[in-house]
py3Dmol code that shows the C-alpha trace and the ligand (Angstrom):
import py3Dmol

protein = """\
ATOM      1  CA  MET A   1     -17.015  20.918  -5.957  1.00  0.00           C
ATOM      2  CA  ILE A   2     -14.757  18.060  -6.823  1.00  0.00           C
ATOM      3  CA  ASN A   3     -11.617  19.475  -8.725  1.00  0.00           C
ATOM      4  CA  GLU A   4      -9.684  17.092 -11.022  1.00  0.00           C
ATOM      5  CA  HIS A   5      -6.301  18.611 -11.116  1.00  0.00           C
ATOM      6  CA  HIS A   6      -4.259  16.052 -12.729  1.00  0.00           C
ATOM      7  CA  LYS A   7      -5.505  13.886 -15.795  1.00  0.00           C
ATOM      8  CA  ALA A   8      -2.706  12.524 -17.673  1.00  0.00           C
ATOM      9  CA  ASN A   9      -1.773   9.062 -18.578  1.00  0.00           C
ATOM     10  CA  GLN A  10      -5.107   7.829 -16.937  1.00  0.00           C
ATOM     11  CA  ILE A  11      -3.906   8.968 -13.558  1.00  0.00           C
ATOM     12  CA  THR A  12      -6.855  11.022 -12.016  1.00  0.00           C
ATOM     13  CA  ILE A  13      -6.288  13.116  -8.849  1.00  0.00           C
ATOM     14  CA  SER A  14      -9.250  14.705  -7.153  1.00  0.00           C
ATOM     15  CA  ASN A  15      -9.002  17.490  -4.555  1.00  0.00           C
ATOM     16  CA  GLY A  16     -11.800  16.572  -2.090  1.00  0.00           C
ATOM     17  CA  ASP A  17     -13.278  14.608   0.678  1.00  0.00           C
ATOM     18  CA  CYS A  18     -13.066  10.983  -0.309  1.00  0.00           C
ATOM     19  CA  GLN A  19     -16.610  10.520   1.513  1.00  0.00           C
ATOM     20  CA  LYS A  20     -18.137  12.641  -1.195  1.00  0.00           C
ATOM     21  CA  VAL A  21     -15.930  11.712  -4.373  1.00  0.00           C
ATOM     22  CA  LEU A  22     -16.298   7.831  -3.760  1.00  0.00           C
ATOM     23  CA  GLU A  23     -19.891   8.315  -4.326  1.00  0.00           C
ATOM     24  CA  THR A  24     -19.414   9.800  -7.683  1.00  0.00           C
ATOM     25  CA  LEU A  25     -17.366   6.928  -9.057  1.00  0.00           C
ATOM     26  CA  SER A  26     -18.720   3.785 -10.855  1.00  0.00           C
ATOM     27  CA  THR A  27     -19.276   0.851  -9.377  1.00  0.00           C
ATOM     28  CA  GLU A  28     -17.068  -2.573  -9.247  1.00  0.00           C
ATOM     29  CA  ASP A  29     -14.455  -0.926 -11.605  1.00  0.00           C
ATOM     30  CA  PHE A  30     -11.257  -1.129  -9.449  1.00  0.00           C
ATOM     31  CA  GLN A  31      -8.819  -4.065  -9.367  1.00  0.00           C
ATOM     32  CA  MET A  32      -7.385  -2.759  -6.002  1.00  0.00           C
ATOM     33  CA  ILE A  33      -7.635  -0.292  -3.385  1.00  0.00           C
ATOM     34  CA  ILE A  34      -4.884   1.046  -1.405  1.00  0.00           C
ATOM     35  CA  ALA A  35      -6.054   3.054   1.691  1.00  0.00           C
ATOM     36  CA  ASP A  36      -3.588   4.758   4.169  1.00  0.00           C
ATOM     37  CA  PRO A  37      -6.086   6.588   6.307  1.00  0.00           C
ATOM     38  CA  PRO A  38      -5.522   9.157   9.013  1.00  0.00           C
ATOM     39  CA  TYR A  39      -4.511   7.452  11.973  1.00  0.00           C
ATOM     40  CA  PHE A  40      -6.523   9.254  14.839  1.00  0.00           C
ATOM     41  CA  GLN A  41      -4.636  11.747  17.107  1.00  0.00           C
ATOM     42  CA  VAL A  42      -1.230  10.174  16.336  1.00  0.00           C
ATOM     43  CA  LEU A  43       0.234  13.445  14.379  1.00  0.00           C
ATOM     44  CA  LEU A  44      -0.959  15.997  16.704  1.00  0.00           C
ATOM     45  CA  GLU A  45      -0.034  19.048  14.618  1.00  0.00           C
ATOM     46  CA  GLU A  46      -1.802  17.960  11.414  1.00  0.00           C
ATOM     47  CA  ASN A  47      -5.628  19.040  11.308  1.00  0.00           C
ATOM     48  CA  TRP A  48      -6.177  15.887   9.035  1.00  0.00           C
ATOM     49  CA  ASP A  49      -5.359  13.651  11.841  1.00  0.00           C
ATOM     50  CA  ASN A  50      -7.541  15.365  14.402  1.00  0.00           C
ATOM     51  CA  GLN A  51     -11.021  15.769  12.733  1.00  0.00           C
ATOM     52  CA  TRP A  52     -12.935  13.803  15.166  1.00  0.00           C
ATOM     53  CA  LYS A  53     -14.172  14.593  18.670  1.00  0.00           C
ATOM     54  CA  SER A  54     -14.075  10.864  19.773  1.00  0.00           C
ATOM     55  CA  GLU A  55     -12.802   7.355  18.930  1.00  0.00           C
ATOM     56  CA  GLU A  56     -16.294   6.119  18.255  1.00  0.00           C
ATOM     57  CA  ASP A  57     -16.568   9.147  15.803  1.00  0.00           C
ATOM     58  CA  TYR A  58     -13.598   8.053  13.880  1.00  0.00           C
ATOM     59  CA  LEU A  59     -14.871   4.561  13.805  1.00  0.00           C
ATOM     60  CA  VAL A  60     -18.138   5.797  12.204  1.00  0.00           C
ATOM     61  CA  TRP A  61     -16.204   7.729   9.681  1.00  0.00           C
ATOM     62  CA  THR A  62     -14.100   4.715   8.979  1.00  0.00           C
ATOM     63  CA  GLU A  63     -16.943   2.510   8.555  1.00  0.00           C
ATOM     64  CA  ASP A  64     -18.597   4.978   6.176  1.00  0.00           C
ATOM     65  CA  TRP A  65     -15.336   5.234   3.796  1.00  0.00           C
ATOM     66  CA  ILE A  66     -14.902   1.624   3.968  1.00  0.00           C
ATOM     67  CA  ARG A  67     -18.317   0.971   2.765  1.00  0.00           C
ATOM     68  CA  LYS A  68     -18.211   3.569   0.056  1.00  0.00           C
ATOM     69  CA  SER A  69     -14.786   2.131  -1.224  1.00  0.00           C
ATOM     70  CA  SER A  70     -16.035  -1.567  -1.049  1.00  0.00           C
ATOM     71  CA  ARG A  71     -18.941  -0.613  -3.578  1.00  0.00           C
ATOM     72  CA  LEU A  72     -16.122   0.143  -6.095  1.00  0.00           C
ATOM     73  CA  LEU A  73     -14.011  -3.168  -5.810  1.00  0.00           C
ATOM     74  CA  LYS A  74     -14.180  -5.694  -8.552  1.00  0.00           C
ATOM     75  CA  ASP A  75     -15.297  -9.229  -7.545  1.00  0.00           C
ATOM     76  CA  ASP A  76     -11.609 -10.530  -7.932  1.00  0.00           C
ATOM     77  CA  GLY A  77     -10.074  -7.486  -6.340  1.00  0.00           C
ATOM     78  CA  LEU A  78      -8.105  -6.690  -3.049  1.00  0.00           C
ATOM     79  CA  PHE A  79      -8.488  -4.085  -0.694  1.00  0.00           C
ATOM     80  CA  PHE A  80      -5.250  -3.056   1.375  1.00  0.00           C
ATOM     81  CA  ILE A  81      -5.758  -0.790   4.540  1.00  0.00           C
ATOM     82  CA  PHE A  82      -2.722   0.395   6.429  1.00  0.00           C
ATOM     83  CA  GLY A  83      -2.873   0.267  10.234  1.00  0.00           C
ATOM     84  CA  GLN A  84      -0.432   2.338  12.249  1.00  0.00           C
ATOM     85  CA  LEU A  85       0.850   1.272  15.532  1.00  0.00           C
ATOM     86  CA  GLY A  86       1.507   3.313  18.469  1.00  0.00           C
ATOM     87  CA  LYS A  87      -1.195   5.653  20.174  1.00  0.00           C
ATOM     88  CA  ARG A  88      -3.966   4.366  17.661  1.00  0.00           C
ATOM     89  CA  GLU A  89      -3.283   0.532  18.215  1.00  0.00           C
ATOM     90  CA  HIS A  90      -6.287  -0.516  19.998  1.00  0.00           C
ATOM     91  CA  LEU A  91      -8.600   1.534  17.610  1.00  0.00           C
ATOM     92  CA  TRP A  92      -6.876  -0.328  14.639  1.00  0.00           C
ATOM     93  CA  LEU A  93      -7.952  -3.492  16.319  1.00  0.00           C
ATOM     94  CA  HIS A  94     -11.733  -2.266  16.211  1.00  0.00           C
ATOM     95  CA  VAL A  95     -11.003  -1.147  12.571  1.00  0.00           C
ATOM     96  CA  CYS A  96     -10.083  -4.580  11.676  1.00  0.00           C
ATOM     97  CA  SER A  97     -12.986  -6.339  13.410  1.00  0.00           C
ATOM     98  CA  MET A  98     -15.335  -4.022  11.817  1.00  0.00           C
ATOM     99  CA  ALA A  99     -13.845  -4.112   8.125  1.00  0.00           C
ATOM    100  CA  THR A 100     -13.819  -7.814   8.328  1.00  0.00           C
ATOM    101  CA  ARG A 101     -17.746  -7.787   8.885  1.00  0.00           C
ATOM    102  CA  ILE A 102     -18.058  -5.551   5.757  1.00  0.00           C
ATOM    103  CA  LEU A 103     -15.612  -7.522   3.525  1.00  0.00           C
ATOM    104  CA  GLN A 104     -13.918 -11.025   3.840  1.00  0.00           C
ATOM    105  CA  PHE A 105     -10.516 -11.121   5.621  1.00  0.00           C
ATOM    106  CA  HIS A 106      -7.708 -12.362   3.275  1.00  0.00           C
ATOM    107  CA  ASP A 107      -4.466 -11.582   4.802  1.00  0.00           C
ATOM    108  CA  MET A 108      -2.631  -9.494   7.379  1.00  0.00           C
ATOM    109  CA  LEU A 109       0.622  -8.082   5.919  1.00  0.00           C
ATOM    110  CA  ILE A 110       3.446  -6.799   8.264  1.00  0.00           C
ATOM    111  CA  TRP A 111       5.182  -3.702   6.989  1.00  0.00           C
ATOM    112  CA  ASP A 112       8.723  -4.274   8.822  1.00  0.00           C
ATOM    113  CA  ARG A 113      10.200  -0.647   8.950  1.00  0.00           C
ATOM    114  CA  ILE A 114      13.500  -2.141   9.797  1.00  0.00           C
ATOM    115  CA  VAL A 115      14.431   0.727  12.214  1.00  0.00           C
ATOM    116  CA  GLY A 116      12.114   1.207  15.208  1.00  0.00           C
ATOM    117  CA  TYR A 117      10.651   4.579  16.276  1.00  0.00           C
ATOM    118  CA  ASN A 118      11.333   5.100  19.749  1.00  0.00           C
ATOM    119  CA  GLU A 119       7.784   5.981  21.049  1.00  0.00           C
ATOM    120  CA  ARG A 120       7.322   3.773  23.895  1.00  0.00           C
ATOM    121  CA  TYR A 121       9.107   3.325  27.113  1.00  0.00           C
ATOM    122  CA  ASP A 122       6.832   0.585  28.725  1.00  0.00           C
ATOM    123  CA  SER A 123       7.412  -2.103  25.784  1.00  0.00           C
ATOM    124  CA  PHE A 124       9.628  -2.961  22.850  1.00  0.00           C
ATOM    125  CA  THR A 125      10.268  -0.382  20.450  1.00  0.00           C
ATOM    126  CA  PRO A 126       7.619  -0.244  17.644  1.00  0.00           C
ATOM    127  CA  CYS A 127       9.056  -1.383  14.215  1.00  0.00           C
ATOM    128  CA  TYR A 128       6.148  -2.258  12.137  1.00  0.00           C
ATOM    129  CA  GLU A 129       2.911  -1.412  10.651  1.00  0.00           C
ATOM    130  CA  MET A 130       0.118  -3.703   9.405  1.00  0.00           C
ATOM    131  CA  ILE A 131      -1.770  -3.728   6.116  1.00  0.00           C
ATOM    132  CA  LEU A 132      -5.246  -5.582   6.257  1.00  0.00           C
ATOM    133  CA  VAL A 133      -6.038  -7.293   3.191  1.00  0.00           C
ATOM    134  CA  LEU A 134      -9.631  -7.934   2.292  1.00  0.00           C
ATOM    135  CA  ARG A 135     -11.467  -9.501  -0.463  1.00  0.00           C
ATOM    136  CA  LYS A 136     -15.387  -9.348  -1.703  1.00  0.00           C
ATOM    137  CA  SER A 137     -16.449 -12.520  -0.301  1.00  0.00           C
ATOM    138  CA  LYS A 138     -15.624 -15.917   1.059  1.00  0.00           C
ATOM    139  CA  GLU A 139     -16.172 -17.384  -2.437  1.00  0.00           C
ATOM    140  CA  ALA A 140     -14.256 -14.589  -4.208  1.00  0.00           C
ATOM    141  CA  ARG A 141     -11.121 -15.867  -5.899  1.00  0.00           C
ATOM    142  CA  PRO A 142      -8.689 -12.570  -6.075  1.00  0.00           C
ATOM    143  CA  TYR A 143      -6.090 -12.004  -8.655  1.00  0.00           C
ATOM    144  CA  PHE A 144      -2.616 -12.192  -7.136  1.00  0.00           C
ATOM    145  CA  ASP A 145       0.658 -12.882  -8.892  1.00  0.00           C
ATOM    146  CA  LYS A 146       3.129 -14.261  -6.502  1.00  0.00           C
ATOM    147  CA  ASP A 147       5.882 -14.253  -9.307  1.00  0.00           C
ATOM    148  CA  ALA A 148       5.829 -10.601  -9.681  1.00  0.00           C
ATOM    149  CA  VAL A 149       7.433  -9.795  -6.415  1.00  0.00           C
ATOM    150  CA  ARG A 150       9.982 -12.844  -6.277  1.00  0.00           C
ATOM    151  CA  ILE A 151      13.050 -11.594  -4.029  1.00  0.00           C
ATOM    152  CA  SER A 152      16.429 -12.376  -5.468  1.00  0.00           C
ATOM    153  CA  TYR A 153      19.004 -14.557  -3.643  1.00  0.00           C
ATOM    154  CA  ASP A 154      22.100 -12.979  -2.595  1.00  0.00           C
ATOM    155  CA  ASP A 155      25.179 -14.466  -4.355  1.00  0.00           C
ATOM    156  CA  GLU A 156      26.398 -16.168  -1.127  1.00  0.00           C
ATOM    157  CA  THR A 157      23.216 -18.151  -0.706  1.00  0.00           C
ATOM    158  CA  LYS A 158      23.045 -19.147  -4.271  1.00  0.00           C
ATOM    159  CA  ARG A 159      26.680 -20.439  -3.895  1.00  0.00           C
ATOM    160  CA  GLN A 160      25.656 -22.406  -0.707  1.00  0.00           C
ATOM    161  CA  TYR A 161      22.562 -23.844  -2.346  1.00  0.00           C
ATOM    162  CA  LEU A 162      24.418 -24.899  -5.361  1.00  0.00           C
ATOM    163  CA  LYS A 163      26.993 -26.878  -3.153  1.00  0.00           C
ATOM    164  CA  ASP A 164      24.332 -29.182  -1.769  1.00  0.00           C
ATOM    165  CA  LYS A 165      25.165 -32.674  -3.167  1.00  0.00           C
ATOM    166  CA  ARG A 166      21.454 -33.737  -3.257  1.00  0.00           C
ATOM    167  CA  TYR A 167      20.950 -31.705  -6.433  1.00  0.00           C
ATOM    168  CA  LYS A 168      22.208 -33.614  -9.335  1.00  0.00           C
ATOM    169  CA  ASN A 169      20.954 -31.332 -12.106  1.00  0.00           C
ATOM    170  CA  LEU A 170      22.964 -28.106 -11.426  1.00  0.00           C
ATOM    171  CA  ASP A 171      21.833 -26.239 -14.310  1.00  0.00           C
ATOM    172  CA  ALA A 172      18.071 -26.837 -13.506  1.00  0.00           C
ATOM    173  CA  ARG A 173      19.142 -25.711  -9.741  1.00  0.00           C
ATOM    174  CA  ARG A 174      20.645 -22.652 -10.980  1.00  0.00           C
ATOM    175  CA  THR A 175      17.804 -21.630 -13.372  1.00  0.00           C
ATOM    176  CA  HIS A 176      15.515 -22.349 -10.058  1.00  0.00           C
ATOM    177  CA  LEU A 177      17.700 -20.094  -7.815  1.00  0.00           C
ATOM    178  CA  GLU A 178      17.841 -17.204 -10.480  1.00  0.00           C
ATOM    179  CA  LYS A 179      14.129 -16.828 -10.269  1.00  0.00           C
ATOM    180  CA  GLY A 180      14.458 -15.736  -6.930  1.00  0.00           C
ATOM    181  CA  LYS A 181      12.186 -16.821  -3.644  1.00  0.00           C
ATOM    182  CA  TYR A 182       8.448 -16.049  -3.083  1.00  0.00           C
ATOM    183  CA  ALA A 183       8.204 -12.677  -1.008  1.00  0.00           C
ATOM    184  CA  THR A 184       6.575 -13.734   2.598  1.00  0.00           C
ATOM    185  CA  ASN A 185       3.843 -11.494   4.011  1.00  0.00           C
ATOM    186  CA  ILE A 186       6.525  -9.618   6.057  1.00  0.00           C
ATOM    187  CA  LEU A 187       7.666  -6.908   3.919  1.00  0.00           C
ATOM    188  CA  ARG A 188      11.100  -5.693   4.800  1.00  0.00           C
ATOM    189  CA  VAL A 189      11.248  -2.293   3.226  1.00  0.00           C
ATOM    190  CA  PRO A 190      12.957   0.725   5.226  1.00  0.00           C
ATOM    191  CA  SER A 191      11.014   3.357   6.233  1.00  0.00           C
ATOM    192  CA  LEU A 192      11.867   6.751   4.625  1.00  0.00           C
ATOM    193  CA  LYS A 193      14.488   8.697   6.495  1.00  0.00           C
ATOM    194  CA  GLY A 194      14.451  12.648   6.613  1.00  0.00           C
ATOM    195  CA  SER A 195      17.523  12.563   4.328  1.00  0.00           C
ATOM    196  CA  SER A 196      16.016  10.161   1.598  1.00  0.00           C
ATOM    197  CA  LYS A 197      15.939  11.114  -1.959  1.00  0.00           C
ATOM    198  CA  GLU A 198      12.256  10.066  -1.979  1.00  0.00           C
ATOM    199  CA  LYS A 199      11.029  12.377   0.872  1.00  0.00           C
ATOM    200  CA  VAL A 200       9.025  15.111  -0.429  1.00  0.00           C
ATOM    201  CA  GLY A 201       7.659  16.689   2.884  1.00  0.00           C
ATOM    202  CA  HIS A 202       4.481  14.473   3.830  1.00  0.00           C
ATOM    203  CA  PRO A 203       4.562  13.495   7.466  1.00  0.00           C
ATOM    204  CA  SER A 204       3.503   9.784   6.511  1.00  0.00           C
ATOM    205  CA  GLN A 205       4.874   9.440   3.108  1.00  0.00           C
ATOM    206  CA  LYS A 206       5.221   5.432   2.344  1.00  0.00           C
ATOM    207  CA  PRO A 207       8.179   4.241   0.490  1.00  0.00           C
ATOM    208  CA  ILE A 208       7.560   3.609  -3.342  1.00  0.00           C
ATOM    209  CA  LYS A 209       9.098   0.188  -2.979  1.00  0.00           C
ATOM    210  CA  LEU A 210       6.523  -1.039  -0.547  1.00  0.00           C
ATOM    211  CA  ILE A 211       3.456   0.297  -2.819  1.00  0.00           C
ATOM    212  CA  GLU A 212       5.229  -1.351  -5.818  1.00  0.00           C
ATOM    213  CA  MET A 213       5.133  -4.733  -4.138  1.00  0.00           C
ATOM    214  CA  LEU A 214       1.389  -4.193  -3.450  1.00  0.00           C
ATOM    215  CA  VAL A 215       0.634  -2.934  -6.945  1.00  0.00           C
ATOM    216  CA  LEU A 216       2.851  -5.460  -8.878  1.00  0.00           C
ATOM    217  CA  SER A 217       1.212  -8.499  -7.032  1.00  0.00           C
ATOM    218  CA  ALA A 218      -2.606  -7.413  -7.080  1.00  0.00           C
ATOM    219  CA  SER A 219      -3.041  -5.811 -10.489  1.00  0.00           C
ATOM    220  CA  ARG A 220      -1.997  -6.181 -13.983  1.00  0.00           C
ATOM    221  CA  GLU A 221      -0.924  -3.290 -16.531  1.00  0.00           C
ATOM    222  CA  GLY A 222      -4.016  -1.177 -17.501  1.00  0.00           C
ATOM    223  CA  ASP A 223      -6.042  -2.288 -14.289  1.00  0.00           C
ATOM    224  CA  LYS A 224      -7.559   0.343 -12.139  1.00  0.00           C
ATOM    225  CA  VAL A 225      -6.107   1.263  -8.728  1.00  0.00           C
ATOM    226  CA  LEU A 226      -7.979   3.592  -6.228  1.00  0.00           C
ATOM    227  CA  ASP A 227      -6.221   5.416  -3.319  1.00  0.00           C
ATOM    228  CA  PRO A 228      -8.933   7.373  -1.200  1.00  0.00           C
ATOM    229  CA  PHE A 229      -6.180   9.006   0.962  1.00  0.00           C
ATOM    230  CA  LEU A 230      -3.498   9.965  -1.376  1.00  0.00           C
ATOM    231  CA  GLY A 231      -1.293  12.201   0.626  1.00  0.00           C
ATOM    232  CA  SER A 232       1.974  12.860  -1.336  1.00  0.00           C
ATOM    233  CA  GLY A 233       0.894  10.613  -4.133  1.00  0.00           C
ATOM    234  CA  THR A 234       2.935   7.634  -3.588  1.00  0.00           C
ATOM    235  CA  THR A 235       0.462   5.182  -5.295  1.00  0.00           C
ATOM    236  CA  ALA A 236      -0.185   7.660  -8.162  1.00  0.00           C
ATOM    237  CA  VAL A 237       3.496   7.687  -8.800  1.00  0.00           C
ATOM    238  CA  VAL A 238       3.869   3.796  -8.708  1.00  0.00           C
ATOM    239  CA  CYS A 239       0.645   3.397 -10.897  1.00  0.00           C
ATOM    240  CA  GLN A 240       2.317   5.848 -13.340  1.00  0.00           C
ATOM    241  CA  ASN A 241       5.667   3.911 -13.439  1.00  0.00           C
ATOM    242  CA  LEU A 242       3.677   0.554 -13.790  1.00  0.00           C
ATOM    243  CA  ASN A 243       1.227   1.576 -16.255  1.00  0.00           C
ATOM    244  CA  ARG A 244      -1.898   1.119 -14.008  1.00  0.00           C
ATOM    245  CA  GLN A 245      -4.917   3.517 -14.455  1.00  0.00           C
ATOM    246  CA  PHE A 246      -5.246   5.546 -11.291  1.00  0.00           C
ATOM    247  CA  VAL A 247      -7.804   7.238  -9.199  1.00  0.00           C
ATOM    248  CA  GLY A 248      -6.536   9.227  -5.949  1.00  0.00           C
ATOM    249  CA  ILE A 249      -8.443  11.469  -3.504  1.00  0.00           C
ATOM    250  CA  GLU A 250      -6.624  14.081  -1.329  1.00  0.00           C
ATOM    251  CA  ILE A 251      -8.647  16.720   0.712  1.00  0.00           C
ATOM    252  CA  GLU A 252      -5.595  19.141   1.437  1.00  0.00           C
ATOM    253  CA  LYS A 253      -4.803  21.235  -1.640  1.00  0.00           C
ATOM    254  CA  GLY A 254      -1.096  21.440  -0.752  1.00  0.00           C
ATOM    255  CA  TYR A 255      -0.693  17.623  -0.754  1.00  0.00           C
ATOM    256  CA  VAL A 256      -2.407  17.469  -4.347  1.00  0.00           C
ATOM    257  CA  GLU A 257       0.113  20.050  -5.542  1.00  0.00           C
ATOM    258  CA  MET A 258       2.972  17.681  -3.866  1.00  0.00           C
ATOM    259  CA  ALA A 259       1.593  14.655  -5.813  1.00  0.00           C
ATOM    260  CA  GLU A 260       1.410  16.573  -9.017  1.00  0.00           C
ATOM    261  CA  ASN A 261       4.886  17.640  -8.617  1.00  0.00           C
ATOM    262  CA  ARG A 262       6.107  13.999  -7.959  1.00  0.00           C
ATOM    263  CA  LEU A 263       4.202  12.816 -11.006  1.00  0.00           C
ATOM    264  CA  LYS A 264       6.262  15.020 -13.168  1.00  0.00           C
ATOM    265  CA  ASN A 265       9.708  14.413 -11.578  1.00  0.00           C
ATOM    266  CA  GLU A 266       9.720  10.939 -10.002  1.00  0.00           C
ATOM    267  CA  PRO A 267      12.302   8.488 -11.055  1.00  0.00           C
ATOM    268  CA  LEU A 268      11.600   4.970 -12.356  1.00  0.00           C
ATOM    269  CA  SER A 269      10.421   2.067 -10.238  1.00  0.00           C
ATOM    270  CA  LEU A 270      12.649   0.869  -7.036  1.00  0.00           C
ATOM    271  CA  PHE A 271      11.483  -2.678  -7.016  1.00  0.00           C
ATOM    272  CA  THR A 272      13.659  -5.029  -8.969  1.00  0.00           C
ATOM    273  CA  PRO A 273      12.048  -8.262  -9.442  1.00  0.00           C
ATOM    274  CA  ALA A 274      14.379 -11.094  -9.170  1.00  0.00           C
ATOM    275  CA  SER A 275      13.457 -11.956 -12.850  1.00  0.00           C
ATOM    276  CA  ILE A 276      15.159  -8.768 -13.687  1.00  0.00           C
ATOM    277  CA  SER A 277      17.983  -8.582 -11.491  1.00  0.00           C
ATOM    278  CA  ALA A 278      19.190 -12.268 -12.021  1.00  0.00           C
TER     279      ALA A 278
END
"""
ligand_1 = """\
27
SAM
C -1.674 8.714 6.127
S -1.762 9.984 5.013
C -1.532 9.219 3.338
C 0.137 9.171 3.077
C 0.138 8.540 1.522
N 0.134 7.077 1.640
C 1.645 8.912 1.139
O 2.727 7.988 0.777
O 2.149 10.147 1.018
C -3.482 10.187 5.011
C -3.839 11.467 3.892
O -5.385 11.489 3.924
C -5.869 12.892 3.800
N -7.108 12.950 4.250
C -7.437 12.868 5.540
N -9.060 13.033 5.557
C -9.331 12.819 4.255
C -10.629 12.740 3.444
N -11.657 12.952 4.347
N -10.552 12.608 2.129
C -9.543 12.541 1.436
N -8.191 12.686 1.859
C -7.974 12.802 3.329
C -4.765 13.506 4.571
O -4.670 14.845 4.134
C -3.521 12.816 4.358
O -2.571 13.418 3.404
"""
view = py3Dmol.view(width=600, height=400)
view.addModel(protein, "pdb")
view.setStyle({"model": 0}, {"cartoon": {"style": "trace"}})
view.addModel(ligand_1, "xyz")
view.setStyle({"model": 1}, {"stick": {}})
view.zoomTo()
view.show()
């Protein structure tokens, strides 16, 4: 039985198994899908990360939810899948290879967590996660607004650029600089520390600012966004702040309650587009 817990502002949260809930949703309705799935035996104390007998089982399960989600993506939509480094890294490569046979490869984003996590002694300290971006087909032309996530230049950089003698029209140059620069596909957003005000107690909670950059660039106000692995509700909070319609699915009741509490309490957006900060 699917339990629709929270339905306000067109934010819908279902407490259930996404494999089942995804089948109940209407087709080709979602402008974007953000999926941050279980990693496979990285968080050993979490049941949700240890539900499979083998790596092969995990890949079969992964293919199933990717296929079921793909059916829901609009023709000009984008599908973002998080991949965690560390113990799961080779499996993640298999996930990417399999997913790009279901949908068309569009991009691979790097989430630079800024501070590494000291998990490896036989290599460099891991410091990034990946986000595989897929579109519907080779021919599909996805909606993407680069201007929505321009990053401000700092004052010193602006001063240096304005000193450049090659620019004759300083006003035009200043206006150009105030617009900020395009964000690259390396998203530099610090991961949440234990002491962060944003932290609500989920072991793999993503920063609001990171999810905001995805939502702002790949959807417009009023568009529908899907997150099949809601966790603490980060995508729901972002969609509420940015006036997107939202459907989230989460198997654990405790996390559904966590997400509902965040929706009641969360402060406003954290990403400040250059157009606003300038
Ligand atoms: C990596 S976490 C997502 C964290 C989330 N992005 C956040 O910012 O809090 C994955 C979540 O998927 C949930 N989950 C695992 N299997 C599921 C399933 N079959 N259907 C729905 N949710 C599931 C887990 O309980 C966990 O909360």
